[in-house]
C-alpha positions as CSV (number, residue, x, y, z in Angstrom):
1,M,17.3,219.3,118.6
2,A,18.9,218.9,115.2
3,K,17.0,217.2,112.4
4,D,20.0,215.0,111.4
5,K,21.8,213.2,114.2
6,R,25.6,213.3,114.0
7,F,25.9,209.8,115.4
8,E,23.7,206.7,114.7
9,K,23.8,203.4,116.6
10,V,24.0,200.6,114.1
11,Y,24.6,197.6,116.5
12,G,23.9,196.9,120.1
13,E,23.7,194.0,122.6
14,G,23.4,193.6,126.3
15,A,21.9,195.8,129.0
16,L,24.1,196.2,132.1
17,N,27.1,195.1,130.1
18,C,26.5,196.6,126.7
19,T,28.5,196.6,123.5
20,E,27.4,199.1,120.7
21,I,28.8,200.3,117.4
22,W,28.1,203.9,116.5
23,V,28.7,205.6,113.2
24,D,29.6,209.3,112.6
25,T,27.0,210.1,109.9
26,Q,29.2,212.8,108.4
27,T,32.4,210.8,108.0
28,G,31.2,207.2,108.2
29,V,33.8,206.3,110.8
30,Q,32.7,203.5,113.2
31,Y,33.2,203.7,117.0
32,L,32.9,200.9,119.6
33,Y,31.2,201.7,122.9
34,H,31.2,199.3,125.8
35,C,29.6,199.9,129.1
36,A,29.6,197.9,132.3
37,G,27.4,199.1,135.1
38,N,27.8,202.8,135.5
39,S,31.0,203.2,133.5
40,G,31.9,203.0,129.8
41,G,34.2,203.9,127.1
42,M,34.3,204.6,123.4
43,T,37.1,204.1,120.8
44,V,37.5,204.2,117.1
45,L,37.4,200.9,115.2
46,V,40.5,200.4,112.9
47,D,41.5,197.9,110.3
48,A,44.8,195.9,110.2
49,E,46.7,198.9,108.9
50,G,45.4,201.2,111.6
51,K,43.0,203.1,109.4
52,P,39.5,203.9,110.7
53,L,36.8,201.5,109.6
54,L,34.1,203.1,107.5
55,Y,30.5,202.0,107.7
56,R,28.6,200.6,104.7
57,R,24.9,200.1,104.9
58,T,25.2,197.1,102.6
59,P,28.3,195.2,101.4
60,N,28.2,196.8,97.9
61,A,27.4,200.3,99.1
62,P,30.0,203.0,98.6
63,E,31.8,204.3,101.6
64,Y,30.8,207.7,103.0
């Protein structure tokens, strides 16, 4: 197993119907994952201009 994980879960709620936000630790791009029962899907989160949302640990932190 690698020391540094490529993806990190930064938000999650629910159990059988779950919603999670994952961050690519190399690029900072955020992904939305939603599951319902035994199925699920993941998609990139984008801003109003269609650009990928980048994760910031705090509001003033620089982007990745």
